[in-house]
N, C-alpha and C positions, 0 to 999 in steps of 0.2 A: 556657139560652134555650129557651122554649117551641117546640112544633111550629108553633104559629101564626105566630110571628116568623119561624121558619126558612121557611115558605112565603111570607111576604111578602118575605123577601130573594129567593127564587127568582122570584117574579113581577116583581120589579124588575130583574132581569138584562137586558142587552141583547142584541139578535139579531145579535151580531157575534162573530167568531173570537177566541178566548182560551183561557185556562187557568184551571180552577177548583181549589180546595183545600178539603178537609174536614178539620174539627178536631174532636176530641173534647173532653169536659169539662175535661181537663187542658190543654187548647189545644195538643196535639201534633197535627201533620199526620198523618192516617190515610189520605189518598188524593188523588192528584193526577191531573188528567185534562185532556184537550185538546178542544176542540170548534170545529166550523165555525160553529155557532150556539149560543152559551152558554145562552140560554134553554131552547131545545129539548132540549139534551142534559141539562142538570141537572134539569129537570122531569120527565124520563123515570125518574129514581131514586125519585120521590115517588109514582108510580101506585100505585094500591091492587091491581093485578093483577101484582105483581112475583113471578116464578116462583121465582127463585134464592134458596134459604136464606141463602147467603153474602152476596147483595147485601141481603137484608133485614137481616142482622147489620151490615152497614156502615151502613145507612140509620138503624137504631136507635141506632148508636154516634155519628152525627153530632150535633155541638152547635152548631157555626156554620160558616159558609162564607165563603170570600174568592175573588175573582176577578181576573184580569189581562186586559185588552183588548190584542190585538196587532193589527198590520195585516193580516197574512196567515196563512193556515193553516200554511204552512211555518214561519213565526216561532213559532206554537203548538207545533209539533212539537218544535223545538228546545228552547224554554223548558220544555216538559213533561219531555223527557229530562234536562234540567239539574237541575230540581227533584227529580226521582225519585232522581237519583245523590246529591244533596246531602243530602235528608231521609230517604230509604229508608222511605217510609210502610209501614204494616203491611198494607194491602190492595193495594198494587201489586206487579206482577210485577218482581222484581229480577234484573239480570244480573250474573253474576261480574265483579269488577273486573279490569283487564287490567294491573295493575301489574307483575305477575311475568312478562310475556310478553318474550321476548329480541327484540332489535333487531340490524341490522347498521349499524355507525356507520362514516362516513367523516369523520374527524377533521379540524377546520380547522386545518391546519398547513401549513407551507411543502411539506413532503413528507408528504402525509396518510397516516396508517395507516388500515387497514380491519380491523375486529375485531367480535366479538359483545358485547353488553352489555344488561343489564337495567335500567340507569339512564340516562334521557334528560335531558342538560344543556343548557340553553338557551345555548350558547356560540358558535352559528354553525356548528356540525357538522351533517352531513346524517345523518338517520335513516332507515333502510328497514325497514318492518315494521309492527307487530309480527307475529312469526312464532309460530304456535301449536304448532310442532313443532320442538324443538332440532334433530333430526336433519336437517330441511331446511337449517338454518343451517350445520351442519357440512359438508353436501355442496357447498352454495354456496361456503363459504369454501375448501374443497378444490379446487374448480374454479378459483377466482380466483388461488389460489396457484400452481397448475399453468400457468395462463395468463400471468400477470404477477408477475415477481419484485419484491416490495414490502418495505420496511423494517418490522421489528417492534420496533426499539428506541425508547426514549422520549427521545432526545437532542434538544436544541434547535438544529435545523439552520439556523440564520440564516447570512447571508453572511459575517459577521465571524468565526464560529466555525469555518467550513469553510475560509476563507481563512487563518486562523491555525493549520490543522492540529491543532485541539484534539481530534479523535477519531481512532481507529484502526479498520480494519476488523476485523470479527469474524467468527465461524465461519460464519454465514449467508452472508456474501460468498463464502468458500473453497468452500462445498458448492453454490454457483449460486442460492441463495434470494433474493439480493439483489444489487443492482448498485452498491452502495456510494456512494449520494449524500453520505454523511458525510465523504467525502474528496473530493467534486467530480466523481467519475466518472460520475455520472448528472445530467443537466440538469433543471431544473424542467419544461421544456416537454415532454420526452420522459415524465417522470413523470406530468404532467397529462394527457397523452395516454392513458396506461394507466388513470388514474383516471376518465377519461371513458367509456371502454370498461366499466369496472367498474359505473358508475352506469347504464349502458344495460342491461347484464345483469340487474341488480337491479330494473330497471323492466320486464323482460321483452322488451327491444328486441333479440332475438338477431340479426335480420337485419342491423341496422345493424353490429354487431361482426364478423359473419361478411364482410360487404362489405369492411371495412377490413382483415381478414386476407387476403382474396383479393387485394386491391390490392397489400399488402406482399408476398405471395407472388410475384405476377407481377413485380414491380419486382426483387425479389431474383434470380429467374430470368433476367430479361433482362439483368442484370449480372453473370451467371455466378457468382452467390453461391448456389450449389445446396445447400450445408449449410444456410444460414440459411433458405432457401426450404422445405426439409424440415422444419425445426423449426417454422416458421409453419404448415405443413400439418397437422403433428401436433396443434398448439393447435386449429385449426379443427375437426378431427376430434372432439377432446375436447369442444368445444362443441356439436357436432352430436349427439354421444352423449348429453350431459346433456339437450338439448332434446328428444331422442327419448323419453327416460324422463318428462318432463314431459308433462302431458296437454295435447296440441295440440287444440284445437277447430276453429277455422277463420280462415284469414287474413283472412276478411271482417269478423269480430268484432273490434272494437278493444278498447273499454273498456265492460263492462257487469258489473253485480252480479246474482247469482242467488240466491234464497233460498226455500226450501220448509220446509213444516211437515207433521208426523204427530202427532196428539194422541189421548189418551184421557180418562178421567174426572178425573184429577188432574195429569197431566204433559203438557207439549208438547216436542216434540223437533224442534229447528231445524238445518238445514244451510245454510251460507253459502259461495258460490263467488266468487271475484273474477277476472275474465278481463281480460287485457290483451295487446293485440298477437297475438291468436289463441291464446293459451295460459292455462291456469289458473295464476295465480301466487299464490292463497291459498285454503285450503280449511279450514273451521271447522265443527265440530258442537258443539251445546250442548243442555241440557234446562232446562226452567223449570217450576217448580212453579205451578199455577193458584191464584189466591187468590179470585176472585169468578165461578167458572164462565165466564171470558172465552172468547169465540168465537176461532176460528182467525185471523180478519181482525184482531180486536184485538191477539192476541198477536204476529201477524207484523208488524203495524205498529211495535209498541214495539221487537221485536227488530231490524228491518232498520235503524232510525233509529239504535239505539245500535251495532250492528255497523259500520255505515258510518263513524260518529264514530270508534270504536275503531281501525278499520284505516285511517283517514284517506282513504277512498274519494272521489273526485271524479267518479266515473261519472255521466253524465246519464241513464243508462237502467237501470232494474231489472227483471229477468225474475221474474215471480211466478206462482203456479198460479191465483190469481184476483185480480180488481181491489182495490187497497188505496190509499186516499187518502193520498199522501206529500207533497202540497203542490205548488205550481206550477213548482218548480225541478227536479223529477225526473219522467221519464216512466216510467210502469209499463207494461209490456208482458206480455200473457198469450199466449205463443206457441202455435200450433196445429200447425205442421208446421216441417221444416227443422231447421238447426243448432241454433237457439235452443231448439227444442222438445226436442232431444236433450239440450241442457245442463240444461234443467229436469228432465227424466227423470233425468239422472244425480245431480242434487242430491237428488231425491225418493228414489231408490233408497238413497243414502247416509243420509238422515234415517230411513228405515225400518231400515236395518241398525243404526244408532245405537240405535234403540228396541229392537230384538231383543236387542242386546248388554247393555243396561241392565236389560232385563227378566230376562234370564237371570242377571245378576248379583244382582238382587233376589231372584229364586227361590231362589238358594243361600244368600244371607246373611240374608233376611227372608221365610221362607215365609208367615208370617201376613199381611204386607203383600201379597205376590203372590196369596194366596187372595182377599183383600178387593178387589183390583184386578179379578180375574176375575169375582167376584160382581157387582161394580158394573156391569162391561161386560154381563154376562148380563141384568141388570136393565134396562139401557138397550136392548139389542137385542131382548129379548122383550117389552118394554113392561109390565114387572111393577111392582106397587105397593110391593114391599119387596124386600130382598136375598134371593136363593134360596140360603140357607145350609144348607137341608135339602131335597133333591130324592129324589124316588122313581121308578122306572121299572118298568113291567109288561110282559111278554112271555108268550105262549102258544106251547107246543110239543106236536104231535101228529103222527103219520104215519098218514094215512087213517083218522083217528078212534081209533087205538089208543093206550092209555096217555096220555091228555090230561093235561098238567101246565101249571102256570104258575110264573112266577118274579117275584119283586119284589126288586129291588136299591136300595141306599140310599147316596146320596153327602152327605157333610158337608163344607163348605168346600171344594167342587169335587173331593173326593178320595172313593174308595171306603170305606164303612164296613162291612166283610165280616161283622162279628159281627151285624150287623142285617138281612142278607140273609134271605130267606124262600122257601121252596117251598110250593106249593099243588098237592094233587090235586083234580082237577075232580070235583064230587059231583052236581050236579044237572043236568048237560047230557048228553045222549044224542048220540052220534055226532060228526062233526067240525063243530062250530059254534063259530068262533072269536069271534064277536060275543058270544054268550051266555056263553062261557067268560070272556071279559074282563069281562062285567058282573058275574058271580059273584064272581070274584077281587077286582075293587075294592071291591064291596060288602063281602066278608068282611074285607078288610084294615082299611078305615076304620071299619067297625062296631066292630071290636075296639079300634082306638086311641081312639075316642070313649068306649066302655064303660069302658076302663081309665084314662081321664083323660090320656092321651098327647098332646103337642103334635102337630098335624098339620103335613105339610111345607108349604113355600111354592110349590113346584111339583111336578106330577105330569107325567111323560112317558109317553106310551103309544106302544108299538111297533106302528105301523100307520097307515093314512091315516083318512079321514073315518068309515069304518064302525066300526073299533075305537074311536075317539074318541068317537063317538055312544053307543056301548054303554057306555063308562066314565062318561059324563055322565048316563046314566040312573041310575047308582047314585049319582051326586053328588046328583042331585034327590031321590032317596028319602031319602038321609041328611041332606039339607038343607045341604050343604057348598058347593054351586055358588055362585061368587062370593067365597067365603072362601079357596079354594085354587086357585091358576091351574093350568091344565091344557093340554096340547097333544099333538098326535100327530105322529110322524115318519114319512113315507113313505119307502121304501128306494129307489125308482126314481131320483128326482132329489133325494132328502134335502129335500123340501119339508116346511115345517112348518105344521100345520093348528091353528087355534084354534077353540073354540066359536062357532057362529053367524057364522063368517067364511067364505065359500066360496072366497075368494081366498088361496091358501097365501103364506107368507113364505119367501123364498130368501135365505139368508145367504152372504157370501162363503165359498168352498170353504176358505179359510185363516183363517176367523174362528175365535177361541178359543172363542166361545159354540157354534158348530156342532160344535167338537171336543169339547166336554164333553158335549153332547146325543149325539153319536155314540158316545162311550165309554160313557154310560149305556146306550144301545140294544144295543150289543155285548156289554156285561157282563151284561146281563139275558138275552140270547140265549144266551150261553155257560153262564150258570148254570142256565137252563131246560133246555137240551140235556143237561147232565150228569145231571139227575134222570131226564130221559126215557130216556137210554141206560141208567143204572142199572136202571130199572124194566123195560125191554125184556130186558136181560141177565138179571135175576133171574127173570124169567118163563119165558125160554128154558131156563135152568138147570133150574128147578124142573119145567117140563112134561117134559123128557127124563129125570130121575132118578124123578119121580113116576109115570112110564108103567111102571116096572119092577114086576112083581107081587111083593107081599111086602116092598116098601120103603116105609116111611113117613118121616115128617118127622125124627124122632130119627136114623135111618140117614143121611138126606141130609145133615144137620148134621155128623155125625162124617165122612163122606166129604169134604165141602168143608172142614173144619178141616184135614184131613190133606193134601188134593191140591189145595185152591184153586180147581179148575176142572174142569169135564166133560171137557175135552180131556185133562188129566192123569189123571183116572180111568179114561178109555179106553186110555190108554198104560200104565197100571200092571199088573203081572203078577198072576196069580191068587194066587201066594204073598203079595204085598204086600196084597192085598184080605183074604185069610184073616186076617192078623194083626189086622185091625180088625173085621172082621165075622164071623169064624168061617167054616169050611169050606162049610157048607150055603149060606148067605146070600151068600158071595162067589162060589160057582159061579153062582148065579142072576144076579147083577149082572154078572159077567164074560161069561157067554154072552149075556145080552140086548143088552149095549153091543156086542159083537163081531158078533153077528148083524146088529144094526141097522146098524152100520157097514158089514158086507158088502152 
């Protein structure tokens, strides 16, 4: 189908809510989306000024499109989610399926069993979950077994089998884990009462169960059944202990879902909390690979719809960090203060933690991917035209103008390339002039790279503020590389970043990976420059001390330093030790000069 025909299809779309599907030449669905206004949404893909490369690839792959009109945007959300799960289009974000998540089942039987399962069978049984952590299920089942003695056998406990005494009690009865309904020792009414309490616990209704225990304990105490009352009290304490370990939010918050997102260039990290009766009853984190440079709003909308479906949430309110249109049936709240704000902050903290853990894992298992991610982040933060895979940083070092030196350090793929580090002695500058020194060193560095045909870096960092940056730019202008190589200065006081011709500095988050790399560059250049400066000062001090001795030349100085390594050791040496190297006459001169000088 030609682009003209495709544009005609777009122009004929209705201004109504619905779902659109893009097909490639093989008539495979490559993208599914929902829209409040089909015509406006689909038209936005075919604008001339689409910035995203991935979106351009999608548009170029579209051969034809189809659409479905639905009554409301809520219907569009549900239909979009269903079609994505069914067809798994190439350019849609895909969430991992939930088939392997465990559930807690209350089996539909005369005396229901309660157990964990990964298979959901539509036989009238009740299923609670799914749970994202198997440990949570084990803790819950241990609590249930501690509070209520339930059967674990698979016997068919109908009235006829019990009346005919078909079964005998097992070991579970003798050790107190079952009350023997198989031989009629426990009535269905008593058993169903226990199942009702278990159902309430699984729904997070702890107060309902605690009230029932309190009534039972009081009634037992009034009839002088103190042993039974003590047992009920221990059960109530066990339930309170479990509730204390679960995240209690606020008794005022009944049923809400919370969802937050943290993202970078390639991946989004989602955290989902489900709150019921004042406690967090479900906690889930996931990561999604971006397909079309989707915004956080688009990703969060897809994620929250799928997670609510997956965990069978019926909450009418969803707490989000920003407004997302979830249709008419769900109220989206962006809290600013109070308990709901604390919930949102908790979810965001867990999303960030999930991101850190996964990034650490990637750093260990795939260093190349880790480096590419950091480079992409730097490109975005510093507004660069290309990935800064090759970065260089300059720093000057002098003390009141003495021994002025400069250092250039090189980073490749975000890591130091120490074999490419270079030291520079300042040649053309008299006195302590940092600006002129910076101008000289930058000129010498890139003049040589250009003459030898070596590639230039994508980014140059200057240790200093506007003054040093301006000096470096003068050399860029002379060499004709301004605009071809990005350059910035970093000032030490507030870690502000300065760009050419921009008086307003850029302030990055103190925990930003980009700022961390720039700081590492600056610190490494400073360390490397200081090392040369100290060496020059040290050598100057050594030579000035030894050269002041009459009759001692360079050859003698070299012999002494080879043997004793430092002036301090030469002074500490005996006259006999010096005689073995220099002979008696010269040894006497050196020994007397150094000791007279010391005195």
